[in-house]
C-alpha positions in Angstrom: 0.4 0.3 -0.2 1.1 3.9 -1.0 0.4 5.6 1.7 0.6 8.8 0.1 -2.1 8.0 -2.4 -4.6 8.7 0.3 -3.3 11.9 1.5 -6.6 13.9 0.7 -8.7 11.4 -1.1 -12.0 11.8 -0.4 -13.2 8.0 0.8 -16.7 6.9 1.7 -17.7 4.2 4.0 -20.9 2.8 4.8 -21.4 1.0 7.6 -18.8 4.0 8.5 -20.7 3.3 12.5 -19.6 -0.3 13.2 -17.1 -2.2 14.4 -14.8 -3.0 11.5 -15.8 1.4 9.6 -14.8 2.2 13.2 -11.2 0.4 12.6 -11.0 1.8 8.5 -12.2 4.8 9.7 -9.3 5.9 11.9 -6.7 3.9 10.4 -8.0 6.2 6.8 -7.5 9.4 9.2 -3.5 8.3 9.9 -3.2 8.4 6.3 -4.7 11.8 6.0 -8.0 10.7 3.8 -11.2 13.3 4.3 -13.7 11.1 5.6 -17.6 10.6 4.3 -19.3 8.2 6.8 -23.3 6.8 6.1 -24.9 4.8 8.4 -27.8 4.1 11.2 -26.4 5.2 14.6 -24.3 2.5 16.9 -26.6 0.7 17.9 -24.4 -0.9 21.2 -23.6 0.6 23.9 -21.0 1.6 24.5 -19.9 1.4 20.6 -16.2 2.5 19.8 -17.4 4.3 17.2 -18.1 6.3 20.0 -15.1 5.6 22.6 -12.5 6.8 19.4 -15.1 9.8 18.6 -15.4 9.5 15.4 -18.8 11.7 14.9 -16.9 15.0 15.7 -13.8 13.4 13.2 -15.9 12.6 9.8 -17.8 13.7 7.6 -21.1 11.8 9.7 -23.8 11.3 8.1 -27.0 8.9 9.6 -29.0 6.8 7.3 -31.0 4.0 6.4 -29.4 2.3 2.7 -32.1 0.7 2.2 -33.7 4.6 1.6 -32.2 5.8 -1.8 -32.8 9.1 -1.5 -30.6 9.9 1.3 -27.7 7.2 -0.5 -28.1 10.0 -3.4 -27.5 12.9 -1.2 -24.9 11.2 0.5 -23.2 10.4 -2.5 -23.7 13.0 -4.7 -22.6 15.5 -1.5 -18.9 13.1 -0.8 -18.9 13.3 -3.8 -16.3 10.0 -2.9 -12.3 9.2 -4.9 -13.4 5.5 -2.9 -16.1 4.2 -1.8 -15.6 0.9 0.8 -19.5 -0.3 1.2 -19.9 -2.4 4.8 -23.2 -1.4 5.7 -25.3 -4.6 6.6 -27.1 -7.4 8.8 -24.2 -8.7 9.7 -25.3 -11.5 12.3 -26.4 -14.9 11.2 -28.7 -15.8 14.3 -30.6 -12.4 14.2 -31.2 -13.5 10.0 -33.1 -15.9 11.2 -35.5 -13.8 13.1 -35.3 -10.6 11.3 -34.9 -11.9 7.3 -36.8 -9.2 5.6 -34.9 -6.9 7.0 -32.1 -8.7 6.8 -32.1 -9.1 2.8 -33.8 -5.8 2.6 -30.4 -3.9 4.2 -27.9 -6.8 2.6 -29.7 -6.7 -1.4 -31.4 -3.3 -1.6 -29.0 -1.9 0.3 -25.9 -2.8 -1.8 -28.2 -2.0 -5.3 -29.0 1.6 -3.8 -25.5 2.0 -3.1 -23.7 0.7 -7.0 -27.3 2.9 -8.3 -25.8 5.9 -6.0 -22.5 6.0 -7.5 -23.1 4.9 -10.8 -24.1 8.3 -11.7 -20.7 10.6 -10.4 -19.0 12.0 -13.2 -15.3 11.4 -11.7 -13.6 8.0 -11.8 -14.2 5.5 -8.4 -12.9 2.0 -6.7 -15.7 0.6 -4.7 -15.1 -2.4 -3.2 -18.0 -3.7 -1.8 -17.0 -6.1 1.0 -19.4 -9.5 1.7 -18.6 -12.8 3.9 -16.5 -16.0 3.4 -19.7 -17.2 4.1 -21.5 -16.1 0.1 -20.0 -20.0 -0.9 -22.0 -22.6 -0.9 -21.2 -24.5 2.1 -20.2 -28.0 1.6 -17.8 -28.9 4.9 -15.1 -29.8 2.5 -11.8 -30.1 3.7 -10.5 -27.5 0.8 -10.5 -23.2 1.9 -12.8 -22.1 -1.1 -11.7 -20.2 -3.7 -13.3 -16.6 -5.6 -14.8 -19.3 -8.5 -16.2 -21.6 -5.8 -20.3 -21.1 -6.3 -21.7 -18.4 -4.6 -24.4 -20.5 -2.4 -25.8 -19.4 1.8 -28.0 -21.9 4.1 -29.1 -19.1 6.4 -31.2 -15.9 5.8 -27.4 -13.7 6.2 -25.5 -15.6 4.4 -27.7 -16.0 1.1 -28.8 -12.1 0.9 -24.6 -11.2 1.5 -24.5 -14.0 -1.6 -26.7 -12.3 -2.9 -25.1 -8.9 -2.6 -22.5 -10.3 -4.8 -24.8 -11.2 -7.9 -25.5 -7.1 -7.2 -22.2 -6.0 -7.3 -21.6 -7.7 -10.7 -24.4 -7.6 -12.3 -23.5 -3.8 -12.2 -20.4 -3.8 -13.3 -21.6 -6.1 -15.9 -24.3 -4.0 -16.7 -24.1 -1.1 -16.1 -19.9 -0.1 -15.2 -18.2 -1.3 -18.1 -17.6 1.9 -19.6 -17.3 4.0 -17.1 -14.1 5.6 -14.5 -15.6 2.6 -12.0 -14.2 0.2 -11.0 -15.9 -2.4 -8.5 -14.6 -5.6 -7.1 -16.3 -6.9 -3.6 -13.8 -8.6 -0.5 -14.7 -11.9 1.6 -12.7 -12.0 4.6 -13.2 -14.8 7.6 -14.2 -14.3 11.1 -12.5 -10.5 12.0 -11.6 -10.2 16.0 -10.7 -7.1 17.5 -10.8 -4.9 20.2 -13.9 -2.5 20.5 -16.6 -4.8 19.1 -19.5 -4.9 21.6 -22.0 -6.7 18.7 -24.4 -9.2 20.3 -24.7 -12.5 19.2 -20.9 -12.8 18.5 -17.8 -15.1 20.2 -15.3 -12.1 21.5 -17.9 -9.4 22.4 -19.6 -12.2 24.8 -16.1 -13.3 26.0 -15.0 -9.9 27.3 -18.0 -9.1 28.9 -18.2 -12.1 30.4 -15.1 -12.5 32.1 -15.3 -8.4 32.4 -18.2 -9.2 34.9 -16.9 -11.9 36.5 -19.3 -14.7 34.8 -19.1 -17.5 33.3 -19.4 -17.7 29.7 -21.3 -20.3 27.8 -20.2 -21.5 24.0 -21.5 -22.8 21.7 -20.8 -24.8 18.5 -17.1 -25.3 20.2 -15.9 -27.7 17.1 -16.9 -25.6 15.1 -14.0 -24.2 12.5 -14.3 -20.8 11.4 -10.6 -18.2 9.8 -10.0 -15.9 12.8 -8.5 -12.2 11.7 -8.1 -9.5 13.3 -9.5 -6.9 11.7 -6.7 -5.2 10.6 -5.8 -7.6 9.0 -9.0 -7.4 6.2 -9.0 -3.3 6.5 -5.3 -3.8 4.8 -6.8 -5.7 2.0 -9.8 -3.4 1.2 -7.2 -1.0 1.3 -4.3 -2.9 -1.6 -7.6 -3.7 -3.8 -8.9 0.2 -3.6 -5.2 1.3 -4.8 -5.3 -1.2 -6.9 -8.8 -0.6 -8.9 -8.1 3.7 -8.2 -4.9 2.8 -10.3 -3.6 2.2 -14.0 -4.9 -1.5 -15.4 -6.8 -1.5 -12.8 -10.4 -2.6 -14.7 -8.9 -6.3 -13.8 -8.8 -6.0 -10.3 -12.6 -6.4 -10.8 -13.5 -9.4 -9.5 -13.9 -11.1 -5.9 -11.2 -11.6 -2.9 -11.0 -13.4 -0.7 -9.3 -12.3 2.5 -8.3 -14.7 5.8 -5.4 -15.9 7.3 -3.1 -18.6 6.1 -4.4 -22.5 6.5 -2.6 -23.1 9.8 -4.6 -20.4 11.9 -7.2 -21.6 10.5 -8.7 -23.1 14.0 -12.0 -23.9 16.3 -14.2 -22.3 18.4 -12.5 -23.6 21.3 -9.2 -23.5 20.3 -9.7 -19.6 20.2 -11.1 -19.7 23.2 -8.3 -21.5 25.2 -6.4 -18.6 23.5 -7.7 -16.2 24.5 -8.5 -17.5 28.6 -4.7 -17.4 28.3 -4.7 -13.6 28.2 -7.1 -13.2 30.3 -8.9 -15.1 32.8 -12.0 -16.5 33.1 -14.4 -19.6 33.4 -16.4 -21.2 30.4 -18.2 -23.7 29.6 -20.0 -25.5 26.5 -23.6 -25.9 26.2 -24.2 -26.6 22.4 -27.5 -26.7 21.3 -28.3 -29.5 18.5 -31.8 -28.0 17.7 -29.8 -24.4 17.8 -30.9 -23.3 14.1 -27.5 -24.3 11.5 -24.2 -22.8 11.7 -21.6 -24.3 9.3 -19.6 -26.5 10.5 -16.1 -26.0 8.9 -15.4 -22.3 6.8 -12.3 -21.9 5.5 -11.3 -19.6 2.6 -7.8 -19.9 -0.1 -6.1 -16.3 -0.1 -3.7 -17.8 -3.4 -5.4 -14.3 -5.3 -4.6 -11.4 -2.6 -1.4 -13.1 -2.8 -1.2 -13.1 -7.1 -2.4 -9.8 -7.5 -2.7 -7.5 -4.3 0.3 -8.5 -2.8 -0.6 -8.9 1.0 -0.7 -11.3 2.9 -1.8 -11.5 6.8 1.1 -10.0 9.3 -0.3 -11.3 12.1 -0.9 -14.4 11.9 -3.3 -16.1 15.1 -1.9 -15.8 18.2 -0.8 -12.4 17.7 -4.5 -11.7 16.8 -5.7 -12.8 19.8 -3.6 -11.0 22.3 -4.1 -8.1 20.1 -8.0 -8.2 20.9 -7.7 -9.1 24.9 -4.8 -6.8 25.3 -8.0 -4.4 24.2 -10.7 -5.2 25.8 -8.5 -6.7 29.1 -7.1 -2.9 29.2 -10.7 -1.2 28.7 -11.8 -2.8 31.6 -9.3 -2.0 33.8 -9.2 2.1 32.7 -7.5 2.4 29.6 -7.8 5.1 26.5 -9.6 3.1 24.1 -8.8 5.3 21.6 -5.0 5.0 22.3 -5.1 1.4 21.9 -6.2 1.2 18.7 -3.9 4.0 17.8 -0.9 1.8 19.2 -2.1 -1.3 18.1 -2.7 0.3 14.3 1.3 1.7 14.6 2.2 -1.9 15.4 0.6 -3.1 13.2 2.3 -1.0 10.3 0.1 1.9 9.3 0.7 5.6 10.5 -2.1 6.5 13.3 
């Protein structure tokens, strides 16, 4: 990544009030970008967005991507050179409770963003962020490649696969002859400090251990591509820069950003590693009648390695250590923003 490329760049992030969007906003501010955001207000308290004080440090637009007119207004005002589309309903179990909202946000919301951006008159690079769960999961051993079939059992996974189809449709139907370039990014199970979402393993861990309670986990043997949030964000930045550069058309496809194969571990492995950095009690309460979730899921990262020169910087142990350090230090009264900036610097970004 070229730091000077980002200096002064107008960047629009949808979903900037969320966990990953807040980290990305902080990274881009360190790179000297002009950051604009569009998202709903943070839905958790605490929220990393508030802990970082981002409302007063970027162009903070609160609105719903399900409303096309709102999206069009923000895109017109920001006139972005780069767009990172992160806004989504991101929770598998919530998608079972709210399937229509999930589909409306993840599919039509994506269509609204692309429809607004396609009328920009200047060049723009768009990275649509989906998930590793866009693949039709066959519980097989080999990592999923970008050419493997899309699918999805639960409404979240299927709607994210739908977002991939929306992106492919807009690219071929509307953007092929334009200066606007579009790619999709499929990350693994992202961990890191400041995720306070419901029904996620590390936030549940931090809430339980911080309160001195016993953590209850489900699906202990499920294998996931765990990675620190800064690794896929680095991939998104590299991809956007490649799209915006000379020959950027050849990067208009899907890219996986996951850990190395040796770092794909089970839920039980993650909790045991986390417990080594913050001692507490946990118990396995796997429910055989719970809504379906994938048992094994891993990603091939060879395309990103070969075309973008991207590789993960932090392995499983480093990712877990940085994540748990953040929660433990915040629980002990340390400043959340200072820890984020320290970890951004340790990772290799300007902070």
